[in-house]
C-alpha positions in Angstrom: -135.0 36.9 14.5 -135.0 38.3 18.0 -136.0 36.0 20.9 -139.0 37.0 22.9 -138.9 35.8 26.5 -141.8 36.0 29.0 -140.7 36.3 32.7 -143.6 35.7 35.1 -144.4 34.9 38.7 -147.2 32.3 39.1 -148.8 30.5 41.9 -148.9 26.7 41.9 -152.4 26.9 40.4 -151.2 29.2 37.6 -152.3 32.7 38.8 -150.1 35.6 37.8 -152.3 38.5 38.9 -150.9 41.1 41.3 -147.9 39.1 42.8 -146.2 42.3 44.0 -148.7 44.3 46.0 -152.4 44.7 47.1 -153.0 47.6 44.7 -151.2 46.2 41.7 -154.3 44.7 39.9 -157.7 44.6 41.6 -159.6 43.6 38.4 -162.7 41.4 39.2 -162.3 42.1 42.9 -159.0 40.3 43.2 -158.2 40.4 46.9 -154.8 38.5 47.1 -152.4 41.1 45.7 -148.9 40.7 47.1 -149.1 36.9 47.4 -145.5 36.4 46.0 -143.7 38.9 48.3 -143.2 36.7 51.4 -141.4 34.1 49.3 -138.7 36.4 47.8 -135.1 36.1 48.8 -131.8 37.6 47.6 -131.0 34.6 45.4 -134.3 35.1 43.5 -133.6 38.8 43.1 -130.1 38.0 41.8 -131.5 35.6 39.2 -134.2 38.1 38.1 -131.5 40.7 37.8 -129.3 38.5 35.7 -132.1 37.6 33.3 -133.1 41.3 33.0 -129.5 42.3 32.3 -129.4 40.2 29.1 -132.4 42.0 27.7 -132.1 44.3 24.7 -135.7 45.7 25.1 -138.7 45.4 27.3 -142.3 44.8 26.0 -145.1 45.7 28.4 -148.8 45.9 28.6 -150.5 49.1 29.8 -151.0 48.1 33.5 -147.5 46.8 34.0 -146.0 49.8 32.2 -147.9 52.2 34.5 -146.7 50.2 37.6 -143.1 50.1 36.5 -143.1 53.7 35.3 -144.3 54.9 38.7 -141.8 52.9 40.7 -138.5 52.0 38.9 -137.5 55.6 38.2 -137.3 55.9 42.0 -134.6 53.2 42.3 -131.2 54.1 43.6 -128.6 54.8 40.8 -126.6 51.8 42.1 -129.6 49.4 42.0 -128.8 47.2 39.0 -132.3 46.1 38.0 -133.6 49.6 38.2 -130.7 51.0 36.3 -131.2 48.5 33.5 -135.0 48.9 33.3 -134.7 52.7 33.3 -132.0 52.8 30.5 -133.2 50.1 28.0 -135.7 50.6 25.2 -139.3 49.9 26.3 -142.3 49.2 24.0 -145.8 49.6 25.3 -148.8 47.9 23.8 -152.0 49.7 24.8 -155.3 50.6 23.3 -156.0 53.4 25.8 -152.7 55.3 26.3 -152.0 58.3 24.1 -148.4 58.9 25.3 -145.7 57.3 27.4 -143.3 59.3 29.5 -140.9 56.8 31.1 -137.4 57.3 29.7 -136.8 55.4 26.4 -140.4 54.3 26.1 -142.3 54.0 22.8 -146.0 53.4 22.4 -146.8 50.8 19.8 -149.2 52.1 17.3 -151.9 50.0 15.6 -152.2 46.2 15.8 -150.1 44.8 18.7 -149.5 41.5 17.0 -148.1 43.1 13.8 -146.1 45.5 15.9 -144.5 42.7 17.9 -143.7 40.7 14.8 -142.0 43.8 13.4 -140.0 44.2 16.6 -138.9 40.5 16.4 -137.6 41.1 12.9 -135.7 44.3 13.8 -132.1 44.5 14.9 -131.3 44.2 18.6 -131.1 41.8 21.5 -133.6 39.7 23.4 -137.1 41.2 23.9 -138.5 40.5 27.4 -142.1 40.7 28.6 -142.4 41.1 32.4 -145.8 40.6 33.9 -148.3 42.0 31.4 -151.0 39.4 31.8 -153.4 40.8 29.2 -150.7 41.3 26.6 -149.3 37.8 27.2 -152.6 36.3 26.3 -152.4 38.0 22.9 -148.8 36.9 22.4 -149.6 33.3 23.4 -152.6 33.1 21.1 -150.4 34.0 18.2 -147.5 31.8 19.3 -145.1 34.8 19.6 -143.3 33.7 22.9 -140.0 31.8 22.3 -138.9 31.2 25.9 -140.7 31.2 29.3 -139.0 31.9 32.6 -141.6 30.9 35.1 -141.1 31.5 38.9 -143.5 29.0 40.5 -144.5 30.0 44.1 -145.7 27.4 46.7 -149.1 29.0 47.2 -152.6 28.4 45.8 -154.4 31.7 45.1 -157.7 30.5 43.5 -159.5 32.8 41.0 -157.3 35.3 39.1 -155.6 36.0 35.8 -153.6 33.0 34.6 -150.4 32.8 32.6 -152.0 30.3 30.1 -155.5 31.3 29.3 -158.0 29.3 27.1 -156.8 31.1 23.9 -153.1 30.0 24.2 -151.9 28.2 21.1 -151.2 24.5 21.8 -147.5 23.5 21.6 -144.7 21.6 23.1 -142.0 23.0 25.4 -138.6 21.7 26.6 -137.2 22.4 30.1 -133.7 23.8 29.7 -133.0 25.1 33.3 -134.5 24.8 36.8 -133.4 26.6 40.0 -134.9 25.9 43.4 -134.8 28.6 46.1 -134.8 28.2 49.9 -138.3 29.8 50.1 -139.8 26.9 48.0 -139.9 28.9 44.8 -138.8 27.1 41.6 -137.7 29.0 38.5 -138.1 27.0 35.4 -137.0 28.0 31.9 -138.7 26.5 28.9 -138.2 26.9 25.2 -140.6 26.1 22.4 -140.0 22.9 20.5 -142.9 22.7 18.1 -146.5 21.4 17.9 -148.3 19.6 20.6 -147.9 15.8 20.3 -150.2 13.1 21.5 -150.2 9.5 22.7 -152.1 6.9 24.8 -151.1 5.5 28.2 -152.0 2.2 29.7 -151.1 -1.6 29.8 -153.1 -2.1 26.6 -150.6 0.1 24.9 -147.6 -1.6 26.4 -146.3 1.4 28.3 -147.5 0.8 31.9 
């Protein structure tokens, strides 16, 4: 079974909408696009590149696909992230697109959940989801994400699309890696460990 990893940039209050620019996603009048950009540094870019390099395929929602397809083909040939993204297989989950034109892109037909499950059963390396807030909600609802690489930025954005929406399937995670950057960003990697567990805290329970 292929691993499916979600790599996301989130604010401290969990917003993942439009981290990279003002016009990236203005849904619901979102006015804070580009909130992550002042906190990027070379070390972050290097880590994101190393994670991307290990991918066998990319899985994208419609909006992120359109953003990537309009920008990454413009990357210099010696730019490693761009070269990797342009060359690798890409799968696009969309109810509105009829065709996809970015090199090595395939439009997933029919039910996205069934299509992703089939992709996970197929031969090949790790499948990565970058951004794709809407698609991620579907994947989380059906418990299809195996690993999370979450870059947490030291900002509070307020209203906006969040990584974990109300439909996310409950579950437990284990922190397997953490990297702190000079700009205050922390990149945490979590893997699924099973169902959500419960307890009670307090002196009456002998644990305070």
